[in-house]
PQR file of N, CA, C, O and H, with PARSE charges and radii, in Angstrom:
ATOM      1  N   MET A   1       0.815  -1.041   0.052 -0.4000 1.5000
ATOM      2  CA  MET A   1       0.056   0.022  -0.136 -0.0000 2.0000
ATOM      3  C   MET A   1       1.060   1.179   0.045  0.5500 1.7000
ATOM      4  O   MET A   1       2.174   0.970   0.525 -0.5500 1.4000
ATOM      5  N   ASN A   2       0.597   2.563  -0.397 -0.4000 1.5000
ATOM      6  CA  ASN A   2       1.360   3.518  -0.403 -0.0000 2.0000
ATOM      7  C   ASN A   2       0.699   4.340   0.405  0.5500 1.7000
ATOM      8  O   ASN A   2      -0.442   4.144   0.822 -0.5500 1.4000
ATOM      9  H   ASN A   2      -0.308   2.732  -0.787  0.4000 1.0000
ATOM     10  N   LYS A   3       1.469   5.377   0.674 -0.4000 1.5000
ATOM     11  CA  LYS A   3       1.711   6.423   1.706 -0.0000 2.0000
ATOM     12  C   LYS A   3       0.055   7.403   1.611  0.5500 1.7000
ATOM     13  O   LYS A   3      -0.526   7.794   2.623 -0.5500 1.4000
ATOM     14  H   LYS A   3       2.396   5.537   0.335  0.4000 1.0000
ATOM     15  N   GLU A   4      -0.364   7.599   0.435 -0.4000 1.5000
ATOM     16  CA  GLU A   4      -1.394   8.358   0.205 -0.0000 2.0000
ATOM     17  C   GLU A   4      -2.452   7.562   0.717  0.5500 1.7000
ATOM     18  O   GLU A   4      -3.222   8.106   1.508 -0.5500 1.4000
ATOM     19  H   GLU A   4       0.108   7.282  -0.387  0.4000 1.0000
ATOM     20  N   ALA A   5      -2.655   6.217   0.371 -0.4000 1.5000
ATOM     21  CA  ALA A   5      -3.807   5.196   0.504 -0.0000 2.0000
ATOM     22  C   ALA A   5      -4.295   5.123   2.131  0.5500 1.7000
ATOM     23  O   ALA A   5      -5.463   5.123   2.519 -0.5500 1.4000
ATOM     24  H   ALA A   5      -2.030   5.774  -0.272  0.4000 1.0000
ATOM     25  N   VAL A   6      -3.129   5.063   2.933 -0.4000 1.5000
ATOM     26  CA  VAL A   6      -3.294   4.955   4.320 -0.0000 2.0000
ATOM     27  C   VAL A   6      -3.700   5.895   4.769  0.5500 1.7000
ATOM     28  O   VAL A   6      -3.284   6.992   4.398 -0.5500 1.4000
ATOM     29  H   VAL A   6      -2.181   5.062   2.617  0.4000 1.0000
ATOM     30  N   ILE A   7      -4.980   5.709   6.051 -0.4000 1.5000
ATOM     31  CA  ILE A   7      -5.557   6.831   6.427 -0.0000 2.0000
ATOM     32  C   ILE A   7      -5.495   6.793   7.855  0.5500 1.7000
ATOM     33  O   ILE A   7      -5.786   5.755   8.450 -0.5500 1.4000
ATOM     34  H   ILE A   7      -5.317   4.817   6.353  0.4000 1.0000
ATOM     35  N   ILE A   8      -5.108   7.932   8.520 -0.4000 1.5000
ATOM     36  CA  ILE A   8      -4.828   7.900   9.944 -0.0000 2.0000
ATOM     37  C   ILE A   8      -6.122   7.784  10.633  0.5500 1.7000
ATOM     38  O   ILE A   8      -7.151   8.217  10.113 -0.5500 1.4000
ATOM     39  H   ILE A   8      -4.871   8.775   8.037  0.4000 1.0000
ATOM     40  N   GLY A   9      -6.102   7.139  11.938 -0.4000 1.5000
ATOM     41  CA  GLY A   9      -7.430   6.723  12.595 -0.0000 2.0000
ATOM     42  C   GLY A   9      -7.922   5.350  12.007  0.5500 1.7000
ATOM     43  O   GLY A   9      -8.671   4.632  12.671 -0.5500 1.4000
ATOM     44  H   GLY A   9      -5.266   6.788  12.360  0.4000 1.0000
ATOM     45  N   GLU A  10      -7.571   5.063  10.987 -0.4000 1.5000
ATOM     46  CA  GLU A  10      -8.024   3.593  10.452 -0.0000 2.0000
ATOM     47  C   GLU A  10      -7.291   2.352  11.020  0.5500 1.7000
ATOM     48  O   GLU A  10      -6.100   2.533  11.273 -0.5500 1.4000
ATOM     49  H   GLU A  10      -6.963   5.646  10.448  0.4000 1.0000
ATOM     50  N   SER A  11      -7.739   1.270  11.235 -0.4000 1.5000
ATOM     51  CA  SER A  11      -6.928  -0.068  11.544 -0.0000 2.0000
ATOM     52  C   SER A  11      -6.592  -1.012  10.102  0.5500 1.7000
ATOM     53  O   SER A  11      -7.340  -1.246   9.153 -0.5500 1.4000
ATOM     54  H   SER A  11      -8.707   1.122  11.030  0.4000 1.0000
ATOM     55  N   TYR A  12      -5.857  -1.235  10.227 -0.4000 1.5000
ATOM     56  CA  TYR A  12      -5.160  -2.021   8.884 -0.0000 2.0000
ATOM     57  C   TYR A  12      -4.408  -3.465   9.459  0.5500 1.7000
ATOM     58  O   TYR A  12      -3.663  -3.533  10.437 -0.5500 1.4000
ATOM     59  H   TYR A  12      -5.249  -1.045  10.997  0.4000 1.0000
ATOM     60  N   GLU A  13      -4.744  -4.374   8.735 -0.4000 1.5000
ATOM     61  CA  GLU A  13      -3.855  -5.822   8.851 -0.0000 2.0000
ATOM     62  C   GLU A  13      -2.381  -5.459   8.091  0.5500 1.7000
ATOM     63  O   GLU A  13      -2.279  -5.055   6.932 -0.5500 1.4000
ATOM     64  H   GLU A  13      -5.349  -4.319   7.941  0.4000 1.0000
ATOM     65  N   CYS A  14      -1.237  -5.710   9.063 -0.4000 1.5000
ATOM     66  CA  CYS A  14      -0.140  -5.431   8.418 -0.0000 2.0000
ATOM     67  C   CYS A  14       0.789  -6.834   8.608  0.5500 1.7000
ATOM     68  O   CYS A  14       0.699  -7.510   9.632 -0.5500 1.4000
ATOM     69  H   CYS A  14      -1.320  -6.038  10.004  0.4000 1.0000
ATOM     70  N   ARG A  15       1.602  -7.151   7.605 -0.4000 1.5000
ATOM     71  CA  ARG A  15       2.199  -8.086   7.844 -0.0000 2.0000
ATOM     72  C   ARG A  15       3.935  -7.859   7.606  0.5500 1.7000
ATOM     73  O   ARG A  15       4.653  -8.017   6.618 -0.5500 1.4000
ATOM     74  H   ARG A  15       1.676  -6.602   6.772  0.4000 1.0000
ATOM     75  N   LYS A  16       4.214  -7.400   9.060 -0.4000 1.5000
ATOM     76  CA  LYS A  16       5.691  -7.220   8.929 -0.0000 2.0000
ATOM     77  C   LYS A  16       6.409  -8.288   9.011  0.5500 1.7000
ATOM     78  O   LYS A  16       6.048  -9.304   9.606 -0.5500 1.4000
ATOM     79  H   LYS A  16       3.630  -7.272   9.863  0.4000 1.0000
ATOM     80  N   THR A  17       7.630  -8.129   8.343 -0.4000 1.5000
ATOM     81  CA  THR A  17       8.467  -9.237   7.772 -0.0000 2.0000
ATOM     82  C   THR A  17       9.209  -9.881   8.924  0.5500 1.7000
ATOM     83  O   THR A  17       9.582 -11.048   8.806 -0.5500 1.4000
ATOM     84  H   THR A  17       7.924  -7.304   7.860  0.4000 1.0000
ATOM     85  N   ASP A  18       9.472  -9.117  10.154 -0.4000 1.5000
ATOM     86  CA  ASP A  18      10.097  -9.913  11.252 -0.0000 2.0000
ATOM     87  C   ASP A  18       9.164 -10.424  12.076  0.5500 1.7000
ATOM     88  O   ASP A  18       9.663 -11.200  12.892 -0.5500 1.4000
ATOM     89  H   ASP A  18       9.169  -8.169  10.249  0.4000 1.0000
ATOM     90  N   PHE A  19       7.958 -10.282  12.180 -0.4000 1.5000
ATOM     91  CA  PHE A  19       6.678 -10.846  12.997 -0.0000 2.0000
ATOM     92  C   PHE A  19       6.492 -12.194  12.776  0.5500 1.7000
ATOM     93  O   PHE A  19       7.078 -12.564  11.759 -0.5500 1.4000
ATOM     94  H   PHE A  19       7.553  -9.651  11.517  0.4000 1.0000
ATOM     95  N   ALA A  20       5.893 -13.063  13.354 -0.4000 1.5000
ATOM     96  CA  ALA A  20       5.657 -14.369  13.254 -0.0000 2.0000
ATOM     97  C   ALA A  20       4.124 -14.383  12.426  0.5500 1.7000
ATOM     98  O   ALA A  20       3.812 -15.157  11.520 -0.5500 1.4000
ATOM     99  H   ALA A  20       5.416 -12.763  14.181  0.4000 1.0000
ATOM    100  N   ARG A  21       3.496 -13.574  12.868 -0.4000 1.5000
ATOM    101  CA  ARG A  21       1.868 -13.501  12.129 -0.0000 2.0000
ATOM    102  C   ARG A  21       1.503 -12.007  11.914  0.5500 1.7000
ATOM    103  O   ARG A  21       2.100 -11.077  12.455 -0.5500 1.4000
ATOM    104  H   ARG A  21       3.748 -12.946  13.604  0.4000 1.0000
ATOM    105  N   PRO A  22       0.484 -11.888  11.089 -0.5600 1.5000
ATOM    106  CA  PRO A  22       0.122 -10.640  10.553  0.2800 2.0000
ATOM    107  C   PRO A  22      -0.087  -9.759  12.074  0.5500 1.7000
ATOM    108  O   PRO A  22       0.232 -10.298  13.133 -0.5500 1.4000
ATOM    109  N   ILE A  23      -0.531  -8.667  12.042 -0.4000 1.5000
ATOM    110  CA  ILE A  23      -0.666  -7.866  13.337 -0.0000 2.0000
ATOM    111  C   ILE A  23      -1.933  -6.856  12.682  0.5500 1.7000
ATOM    112  O   ILE A  23      -2.002  -6.567  11.487 -0.5500 1.4000
ATOM    113  H   ILE A  23      -0.791  -8.228  11.182  0.4000 1.0000
ATOM    114  N   ILE A  24      -2.911  -6.395  13.743 -0.4000 1.5000
ATOM    115  CA  ILE A  24      -3.837  -5.377  13.174 -0.0000 2.0000
ATOM    116  C   ILE A  24      -3.374  -4.319  14.122  0.5500 1.7000
ATOM    117  O   ILE A  24      -2.854  -4.532  15.218 -0.5500 1.4000
ATOM    118  H   ILE A  24      -2.854  -6.630  14.713  0.4000 1.0000
ATOM    119  N   GLY A  25      -3.675  -2.897  13.462 -0.4000 1.5000
ATOM    120  CA  GLY A  25      -3.170  -1.959  14.417 -0.0000 2.0000
ATOM    121  C   GLY A  25      -3.840  -0.279  13.770  0.5500 1.7000
ATOM    122  O   GLY A  25      -4.038  -0.115  12.566 -0.5500 1.4000
ATOM    123  H   GLY A  25      -4.098  -2.724  12.572  0.4000 1.0000
ATOM    124  N   GLU A  26      -4.064   0.643  14.639 -0.4000 1.5000
ATOM    125  CA  GLU A  26      -4.401   1.672  14.302 -0.0000 2.0000
ATOM    126  C   GLU A  26      -3.548   2.684  13.837  0.5500 1.7000
ATOM    127  O   GLU A  26      -2.577   2.883  14.567 -0.5500 1.4000
ATOM    128  H   GLU A  26      -3.903   0.511  15.617  0.4000 1.0000
ATOM    129  N   VAL A  27      -3.648   3.509  12.645 -0.4000 1.5000
ATOM    130  CA  VAL A  27      -2.683   4.444  12.246 -0.0000 2.0000
ATOM    131  C   VAL A  27      -2.607   5.381  13.038  0.5500 1.7000
ATOM    132  O   VAL A  27      -3.701   5.916  13.218 -0.5500 1.4000
ATOM    133  H   VAL A  27      -4.436   3.348  12.052  0.4000 1.0000
ATOM    134  N   LEU A  28      -1.573   5.928  13.737 -0.4000 1.5000
ATOM    135  CA  LEU A  28      -1.539   6.914  14.398 -0.0000 2.0000
ATOM    136  C   LEU A  28      -1.028   8.121  13.820  0.5500 1.7000
ATOM    137  O   LEU A  28      -1.609   9.205  13.866 -0.5500 1.4000
ATOM    138  H   LEU A  28      -0.685   5.493  13.590  0.4000 1.0000
ATOM    139  N   ARG A  29       0.077   7.900  13.274 -0.4000 1.5000
ATOM    140  CA  ARG A  29       0.790   9.123  12.056 -0.0000 2.0000
ATOM    141  C   ARG A  29       1.715   8.376  11.120  0.5500 1.7000
ATOM    142  O   ARG A  29       2.331   7.349  11.407 -0.5500 1.4000
ATOM    143  H   ARG A  29       0.549   7.019  13.237  0.4000 1.0000
ATOM    144  N   LYS A  30       1.736   8.983  10.028 -0.4000 1.5000
ATOM    145  CA  LYS A  30       2.323   8.815   8.780 -0.0000 2.0000
ATOM    146  C   LYS A  30       3.708   9.560   8.760  0.5500 1.7000
ATOM    147  O   LYS A  30       3.861  10.753   9.023 -0.5500 1.4000
ATOM    148  H   LYS A  30       1.236   9.817   9.795  0.4000 1.0000
ATOM    149  N   GLU A  31       4.830   8.541   8.358 -0.4000 1.5000
ATOM    150  CA  GLU A  31       6.172   9.311   8.283 -0.0000 2.0000
ATOM    151  C   GLU A  31       6.549   8.803   6.880  0.5500 1.7000
ATOM    152  O   GLU A  31       6.009   7.899   6.244 -0.5500 1.4000
ATOM    153  H   GLU A  31       4.705   7.572   8.145  0.4000 1.0000
ATOM    154  N   ASP A  32       7.583   9.572   6.537 -0.4000 1.5000
ATOM    155  CA  ASP A  32       8.374   8.865   5.177 -0.0000 2.0000
ATOM    156  C   ASP A  32       8.431   7.792   4.774  0.5500 1.7000
ATOM    157  O   ASP A  32       8.048   7.400   3.672 -0.5500 1.4000
ATOM    158  H   ASP A  32       8.022  10.307   7.054  0.4000 1.0000
ATOM    159  N   GLY A  33       9.002   7.082   5.767 -0.4000 1.5000
ATOM    160  CA  GLY A  33       9.576   5.494   5.712 -0.0000 2.0000
ATOM    161  C   GLY A  33       8.269   4.662   5.913  0.5500 1.7000
ATOM    162  O   GLY A  33       8.341   3.530   5.434 -0.5500 1.4000
ATOM    163  H   GLY A  33       9.313   7.401   6.662  0.4000 1.0000
ATOM    164  N   GLY A  34       7.036   5.000   6.549 -0.4000 1.5000
ATOM    165  CA  GLY A  34       6.200   4.111   7.015 -0.0000 2.0000
ATOM    166  C   GLY A  34       5.117   4.841   7.989  0.5500 1.7000
ATOM    167  O   GLY A  34       5.072   6.057   8.178 -0.5500 1.4000
ATOM    168  H   GLY A  34       6.977   5.919   6.937  0.4000 1.0000
ATOM    169  N   CYS A  35       4.356   3.987   8.501 -0.4000 1.5000
ATOM    170  CA  CYS A  35       3.342   4.600   9.848 -0.0000 2.0000
ATOM    171  C   CYS A  35       3.743   4.077  10.901  0.5500 1.7000
ATOM    172  O   CYS A  35       4.523   3.130  10.996 -0.5500 1.4000
ATOM    173  H   CYS A  35       4.392   2.999   8.347  0.4000 1.0000
ATOM    174  N   VAL A  36       3.108   4.807  11.944 -0.4000 1.5000
ATOM    175  CA  VAL A  36       3.425   4.183  13.330 -0.0000 2.0000
ATOM    176  C   VAL A  36       1.808   3.693  13.798  0.5500 1.7000
ATOM    177  O   VAL A  36       0.849   4.464  13.805 -0.5500 1.4000
ATOM    178  H   VAL A  36       2.474   5.576  11.867  0.4000 1.0000
ATOM    179  N   VAL A  37       1.775   2.773  14.039 -0.4000 1.5000
ATOM    180  CA  VAL A  37       0.383   2.113  14.577 -0.0000 2.0000
ATOM    181  C   VAL A  37       0.262   1.466  16.077  0.5500 1.7000
ATOM    182  O   VAL A  37       1.100   0.720  16.584 -0.5500 1.4000
ATOM    183  H   VAL A  37       2.554   2.147  14.033  0.4000 1.0000
ATOM    184  N   ASN A  38      -0.595   1.776  16.500 -0.4000 1.5000
ATOM    185  CA  ASN A  38      -0.981   1.361  18.060 -0.0000 2.0000
ATOM    186  C   ASN A  38      -1.661  -0.165  17.978  0.5500 1.7000
ATOM    187  O   ASN A  38      -2.846  -0.407  17.749 -0.5500 1.4000
ATOM    188  H   ASN A  38      -1.276   2.382  16.088  0.4000 1.0000
ATOM    189  N   VAL A  39      -0.696  -1.033  18.202 -0.4000 1.5000
ATOM    190  CA  VAL A  39      -1.471  -2.292  18.069 -0.0000 2.0000
ATOM    191  C   VAL A  39      -2.271  -2.911  18.829  0.5500 1.7000
ATOM    192  O   VAL A  39      -2.195  -3.130  20.038 -0.5500 1.4000
ATOM    193  H   VAL A  39       0.266  -0.836  18.388  0.4000 1.0000
ATOM    194  N   GLU A  40      -3.439  -3.331  17.695 -0.4000 1.5000
ATOM    195  CA  GLU A  40      -4.664  -3.738  18.545 -0.0000 2.0000
ATOM    196  C   GLU A  40      -4.602  -5.452  19.050  0.5500 1.7000
ATOM    197  O   GLU A  40      -4.946  -5.915  20.138 -0.5500 1.4000
ATOM    198  H   GLU A  40      -3.500  -3.153  16.712  0.4000 1.0000
ATOM    199  N   ARG A  41      -3.945  -6.295  17.649 -0.4000 1.5000
ATOM    200  CA  ARG A  41      -4.213  -7.454  17.835 -0.0000 2.0000
ATOM    201  C   ARG A  41      -2.871  -7.885  17.445  0.5500 1.7000
ATOM    202  O   ARG A  41      -2.386  -7.248  16.510 -0.5500 1.4000
ATOM    203  H   ARG A  41      -3.666  -5.919  16.766  0.4000 1.0000
ATOM    204  N   PHE A  42      -2.018  -9.010  18.051 -0.4000 1.5000
ATOM    205  CA  PHE A  42      -0.888  -9.955  17.735 -0.0000 2.0000
ATOM    206  C   PHE A  42      -0.757 -11.005  18.073  0.5500 1.7000
ATOM    207  O   PHE A  42      -1.554 -11.334  18.951 -0.5500 1.4000
ATOM    208  H   PHE A  42      -2.413  -9.527  18.810  0.4000 1.0000
ATOM    209  N   TYR A  43       0.209 -12.047  17.638 -0.4000 1.5000
ATOM    210  CA  TYR A  43       0.426 -13.396  17.907 -0.0000 2.0000
ATOM    211  C   TYR A  43       1.245 -13.012  19.041  0.5500 1.7000
ATOM    212  O   TYR A  43       1.908 -11.980  19.140 -0.5500 1.4000
ATOM    213  H   TYR A  43       0.856 -11.780  16.925  0.4000 1.0000
ATOM    214  N   GLY A  44       1.126 -13.994  19.928 -0.4000 1.5000
ATOM    215  CA  GLY A  44       1.945 -13.685  21.404 -0.0000 2.0000
ATOM    216  C   GLY A  44       3.392 -13.970  21.122  0.5500 1.7000
ATOM    217  O   GLY A  44       4.176 -13.409  21.889 -0.5500 1.4000
ATOM    218  H   GLY A  44       0.587 -14.832  19.848  0.4000 1.0000
ATOM    219  N   LEU A  45       3.944 -14.777  20.117 -0.4000 1.5000
ATOM    220  CA  LEU A  45       5.249 -14.745  20.011 -0.0000 2.0000
ATOM    221  C   LEU A  45       5.941 -13.381  19.564  0.5500 1.7000
ATOM    222  O   LEU A  45       7.170 -13.443  19.518 -0.5500 1.4000
ATOM    223  H   LEU A  45       3.307 -15.233  19.495  0.4000 1.0000
ATOM    224  N   ASP A  46       5.428 -12.298  19.265 -0.4000 1.5000
ATOM    225  CA  ASP A  46       5.561 -11.104  18.664 -0.0000 2.0000
ATOM    226  C   ASP A  46       5.736  -9.817  19.931  0.5500 1.7000
ATOM    227  O   ASP A  46       6.097  -8.660  19.718 -0.5500 1.4000
ATOM    228  H   ASP A  46       4.430 -12.248  19.302  0.4000 1.0000
ATOM    229  N   VAL A  47       5.350 -10.445  21.306 -0.4000 1.5000
ATOM    230  CA  VAL A  47       5.199  -9.387  22.211 -0.0000 2.0000
ATOM    231  C   VAL A  47       6.380  -8.573  22.517  0.5500 1.7000
ATOM    232  O   VAL A  47       6.256  -7.407  22.890 -0.5500 1.4000
ATOM    233  H   VAL A  47       5.056 -11.385  21.479  0.4000 1.0000
ATOM    234  N   ASP A  48       7.629  -9.194  22.361 -0.4000 1.5000
ATOM    235  CA  ASP A  48       8.929  -8.264  22.542 -0.0000 2.0000
ATOM    236  C   ASP A  48       9.294  -7.576  21.235  0.5500 1.7000
ATOM    237  O   ASP A  48      10.381  -7.004  21.312 -0.5500 1.4000
ATOM    238  H   ASP A  48       7.730 -10.142  22.058  0.4000 1.0000
ATOM    239  N   LYS A  49       8.716  -7.478  20.113 -0.4000 1.5000
ATOM    240  CA  LYS A  49       8.823  -6.537  19.184 -0.0000 2.0000
ATOM    241  C   LYS A  49       7.975  -5.180  19.354  0.5500 1.7000
ATOM    242  O   LYS A  49       8.200  -4.232  18.603 -0.5500 1.4000
ATOM    243  H   LYS A  49       7.832  -7.942  20.051  0.4000 1.0000
ATOM    244  N   ILE A  50       7.193  -5.125  20.155 -0.4000 1.5000
ATOM    245  CA  ILE A  50       6.138  -3.966  20.509 -0.0000 2.0000
ATOM    246  C   ILE A  50       6.575  -3.241  21.451  0.5500 1.7000
ATOM    247  O   ILE A  50       6.958  -3.719  22.519 -0.5500 1.4000
ATOM    248  H   ILE A  50       7.010  -5.895  20.765  0.4000 1.0000
ATOM    249  N   ASP A  51       6.577  -2.209  21.226 -0.4000 1.5000
ATOM    250  CA  ASP A  51       6.976  -0.904  22.141 -0.0000 2.0000
ATOM    251  C   ASP A  51       6.287  -1.324  23.495  0.5500 1.7000
ATOM    252  O   ASP A  51       5.059  -1.327  23.412 -0.5500 1.4000
ATOM    253  H   ASP A  51       6.266  -1.821  20.359  0.4000 1.0000
ATOM    254  N   GLN A  52       6.744  -1.640  24.586 -0.4000 1.5000
ATOM    255  CA  GLN A  52       6.098  -2.343  25.837 -0.0000 2.0000
ATOM    256  C   GLN A  52       5.420  -1.119  26.859  0.5500 1.7000
ATOM    257  O   GLN A  52       4.622  -1.296  27.780 -0.5500 1.4000
ATOM    258  H   GLN A  52       7.742  -1.638  24.653  0.4000 1.0000
ATOM    259  N   VAL A  53       5.974   0.087  26.412 -0.4000 1.5000
ATOM    260  CA  VAL A  53       5.158   1.172  26.961 -0.0000 2.0000
ATOM    261  C   VAL A  53       4.183   1.811  26.303  0.5500 1.7000
ATOM    262  O   VAL A  53       3.216   2.118  26.999 -0.5500 1.4000
ATOM    263  H   VAL A  53       6.622   0.231  25.664  0.4000 1.0000
ATOM    264  N   GLU A  54       4.131   2.221  24.720 -0.4000 1.5000
ATOM    265  CA  GLU A  54       3.159   2.895  24.256 -0.0000 2.0000
ATOM    266  C   GLU A  54       2.389   1.962  23.427  0.5500 1.7000
ATOM    267  O   GLU A  54       1.302   2.282  22.946 -0.5500 1.4000
ATOM    268  H   GLU A  54       4.916   1.972  24.154  0.4000 1.0000
ATOM    269  N   GLY A  55       2.994   0.680  23.231 -0.4000 1.5000
ATOM    270  CA  GLY A  55       2.429  -0.671  22.427 -0.0000 2.0000
ATOM    271  C   GLY A  55       2.231  -0.102  21.017  0.5500 1.7000
ATOM    272  O   GLY A  55       1.204  -0.314  20.373 -0.5500 1.4000
ATOM    273  H   GLY A  55       3.877   0.420  23.621  0.4000 1.0000
ATOM    274  N   GLN A  56       3.156   0.556  20.611 -0.4000 1.5000
ATOM    275  CA  GLN A  56       3.368   0.916  18.892 -0.0000 2.0000
ATOM    276  C   GLN A  56       4.222   0.135  18.240  0.5500 1.7000
ATOM    277  O   GLN A  56       4.759  -0.805  18.826 -0.5500 1.4000
ATOM    278  H   GLN A  56       3.991   0.729  21.134  0.4000 1.0000
ATOM    279  N   VAL A  57       4.443   0.379  17.077 -0.4000 1.5000
ATOM    280  CA  VAL A  57       5.521  -0.220  16.038 -0.0000 2.0000
ATOM    281  C   VAL A  57       5.484   0.564  14.762  0.5500 1.7000
ATOM    282  O   VAL A  57       4.471   1.044  14.253 -0.5500 1.4000
ATOM    283  H   VAL A  57       4.006   1.142  16.601  0.4000 1.0000
ATOM    284  N   LEU A  58       6.665   0.632  14.324 -0.4000 1.5000
ATOM    285  CA  LEU A  58       6.824   1.080  12.576 -0.0000 2.0000
ATOM    286  C   LEU A  58       6.610   0.303  11.556  0.5500 1.7000
ATOM    287  O   LEU A  58       7.446  -0.567  11.312 -0.5500 1.4000
ATOM    288  H   LEU A  58       7.487   0.242  14.738  0.4000 1.0000
ATOM    289  N   ILE A  59       5.613   0.422  10.852 -0.4000 1.5000
ATOM    290  CA  ILE A  59       5.542  -0.278   9.905 -0.0000 2.0000
ATOM    291  C   ILE A  59       5.675   0.123   8.516  0.5500 1.7000
ATOM    292  O   ILE A  59       5.084   1.141   8.154 -0.5500 1.4000
ATOM    293  H   ILE A  59       4.934   1.129  11.050  0.4000 1.0000
ATOM    294  N   LYS A  60       6.406  -0.573   7.649 -0.4000 1.5000
ATOM    295  CA  LYS A  60       6.610   0.187   6.242 -0.0000 2.0000
ATOM    296  C   LYS A  60       5.259  -0.054   5.531  0.5500 1.7000
ATOM    297  O   LYS A  60       4.433  -0.925   5.804 -0.5500 1.4000
ATOM    298  H   LYS A  60       6.886  -1.400   7.943  0.4000 1.0000
ATOM    299  N   TYR A  61       5.194   0.915   4.536 -0.4000 1.5000
ATOM    300  CA  TYR A  61       3.951   1.025   4.094 -0.0000 2.0000
ATOM    301  C   TYR A  61       3.565  -0.358   2.922  0.5500 1.7000
ATOM    302  O   TYR A  61       2.440  -0.734   2.595 -0.5500 1.4000
ATOM    303  H   TYR A  61       5.865   1.622   4.313  0.4000 1.0000
ATOM    304  N   SER A  62       4.975  -0.945   2.438 -0.4000 1.5000
ATOM    305  CA  SER A  62       4.978  -2.080   1.746 -0.0000 2.0000
ATOM    306  C   SER A  62       4.336  -3.305   2.649  0.5500 1.7000
ATOM    307  O   SER A  62       3.956  -4.303   2.037 -0.5500 1.4000
ATOM    308  H   SER A  62       5.889  -0.641   2.704  0.4000 1.0000
ATOM    309  N   GLU A  63       4.211  -3.262   3.995 -0.4000 1.5000
ATOM    310  CA  GLU A  63       3.782  -4.328   5.047 -0.0000 2.0000
ATOM    311  C   GLU A  63       2.272  -4.068   5.533  0.5500 1.7000
ATOM    312  O   GLU A  63       1.810  -4.686   6.491 -0.5500 1.4000
ATOM    313  H   GLU A  63       4.519  -2.451   4.492  0.4000 1.0000
ATOM    314  N   VAL A  64       1.519  -3.096   4.798 -0.4000 1.5000
ATOM    315  CA  VAL A  64       0.396  -3.055   5.356 -0.0000 2.0000
ATOM    316  C   VAL A  64      -0.519  -3.443   3.990  0.5500 1.7000
ATOM    317  O   VAL A  64      -0.487  -2.986   2.847 -0.5500 1.4000
ATOM    318  H   VAL A  64       1.895  -2.594   4.020  0.4000 1.0000
ATOM    319  N   THR A  65      -1.258  -4.375   4.550 -0.4000 1.5000
ATOM    320  CA  THR A  65      -1.854  -5.365   3.411 -0.0000 2.0000
ATOM    321  C   THR A  65      -3.425  -4.898   3.070  0.5500 1.7000
ATOM    322  O   THR A  65      -3.883  -4.888   1.927 -0.5500 1.4000
ATOM    323  H   THR A  65      -1.284  -4.745   5.478  0.4000 1.0000
ATOM    324  N   GLY A  66      -4.109  -4.542   4.184 -0.4000 1.5000
ATOM    325  CA  GLY A  66      -5.800  -3.986   3.841 -0.0000 2.0000
ATOM    326  C   GLY A  66      -6.165  -3.343   4.881  0.5500 1.7000
ATOM    327  O   GLY A  66      -5.416  -3.426   5.854 -0.5500 1.4000
ATOM    328  H   GLY A  66      -3.736  -4.550   5.112  0.4000 1.0000
ATOM    329  N   ILE A  67      -7.196  -2.657   4.978 -0.4000 1.5000
ATOM    330  CA  ILE A  67      -8.001  -2.007   6.117 -0.0000 2.0000
ATOM    331  C   ILE A  67      -8.891  -3.020   6.530  0.5500 1.7000
ATOM    332  O   ILE A  67      -9.262  -3.923   5.780 -0.5500 1.4000
ATOM    333  H   ILE A  67      -7.805  -2.590   4.188  0.4000 1.0000
ATOM    334  N   VAL A  68      -9.312  -2.868   7.931 -0.4000 1.5000
ATOM    335  CA  VAL A  68      -9.880  -3.727   8.870 -0.0000 2.0000
ATOM    336  C   VAL A  68     -11.086  -3.009   9.347  0.5500 1.7000
ATOM    337  O   VAL A  68     -10.958  -2.126  10.196 -0.5500 1.4000
ATOM    338  H   VAL A  68      -9.011  -2.135   8.540  0.4000 1.0000
ATOM    339  N   THR A  69     -12.293  -3.331   8.847 -0.4000 1.5000
ATOM    340  CA  THR A  69     -13.630  -2.919   8.820 -0.0000 2.0000
ATOM    341  C   THR A  69     -14.406  -3.714  10.036  0.5500 1.7000
ATOM    342  O   THR A  69     -14.283  -4.932   9.907 -0.5500 1.4000
ATOM    343  H   THR A  69     -12.398  -4.048   8.158  0.4000 1.0000
ATOM    344  N   ASN A  70     -14.958  -3.430  10.861 -0.4000 1.5000
ATOM    345  CA  ASN A  70     -16.216  -4.209  11.647 -0.0000 2.0000
ATOM    346  C   ASN A  70     -15.271  -5.357  12.173  0.5500 1.7000
ATOM    347  O   ASN A  70     -15.774  -6.479  12.238 -0.5500 1.4000
ATOM    348  H   ASN A  70     -15.058  -2.440  10.966  0.4000 1.0000
ATOM    349  N   ASN A  71     -13.853  -5.186  12.587 -0.4000 1.5000
ATOM    350  CA  ASN A  71     -13.448  -6.636  12.854 -0.0000 2.0000
ATOM    351  C   ASN A  71     -13.035  -7.748  11.803  0.5500 1.7000
ATOM    352  O   ASN A  71     -12.510  -8.828  12.076 -0.5500 1.4000
ATOM    353  H   ASN A  71     -13.444  -4.275  12.534  0.4000 1.0000
ATOM    354  N   ARG A  72     -13.340  -7.320  10.681 -0.4000 1.5000
ATOM    355  CA  ARG A  72     -13.147  -8.105   9.682 -0.0000 2.0000
ATOM    356  C   ARG A  72     -12.257  -7.574   8.565  0.5500 1.7000
ATOM    357  O   ARG A  72     -12.330  -6.384   8.257 -0.5500 1.4000
ATOM    358  H   ARG A  72     -13.766  -6.443  10.460  0.4000 1.0000
ATOM    359  N   PHE A  73     -11.383  -8.440   7.919 -0.4000 1.5000
ATOM    360  CA  PHE A  73     -10.496  -7.894   6.951 -0.0000 2.0000
ATOM    361  C   PHE A  73     -11.016  -8.141   5.479  0.5500 1.7000
ATOM    362  O   PHE A  73     -11.633  -9.155   5.149 -0.5500 1.4000
ATOM    363  H   PHE A  73     -11.324  -9.406   8.170  0.4000 1.0000
ATOM    364  N   PHE A  74     -10.694  -7.087   4.624 -0.4000 1.5000
ATOM    365  CA  PHE A  74     -11.355  -7.019   3.549 -0.0000 2.0000
ATOM    366  C   PHE A  74     -10.211  -6.750   2.493  0.5500 1.7000
ATOM    367  O   PHE A  74      -9.475  -5.802   2.766 -0.5500 1.4000
ATOM    368  H   PHE A  74     -10.193  -6.264   4.892  0.4000 1.0000
ATOM    369  N   SER A  75      -9.961  -7.422   1.363 -0.4000 1.5000
ATOM    370  CA  SER A  75      -8.728  -7.502   0.568 -0.0000 2.0000
ATOM    371  C   SER A  75      -9.342  -6.869  -0.674  0.5500 1.7000
ATOM    372  O   SER A  75      -8.660  -6.706  -1.686 -0.5500 1.4000
ATOM    373  H   SER A  75     -10.559  -8.192   1.141  0.4000 1.0000
TER
END
C-alpha cells in the first residue's frame, strides 16, 4: 500500500516481515518511511517486538495489506 492510501485513525492488517504472524493496528501517524500503528491484535510470539510502554510499532507501507472494518479484513 502507498502512503497516500493509508488513512490516519483507521485500522489495518499488517504483515511485518520480522513478525511471526500479521498484526492489526490503528494508524497514529504517517512518516516518510512508514506509519506508526497502535497495535490492537498480535500473535503472542511477537510481544517482545512491540514497544512495551506505548504499544506501538513502525510499519513500512509495503507491509500494510488492507483495511480492517468491523473486525473483518477485506482485501
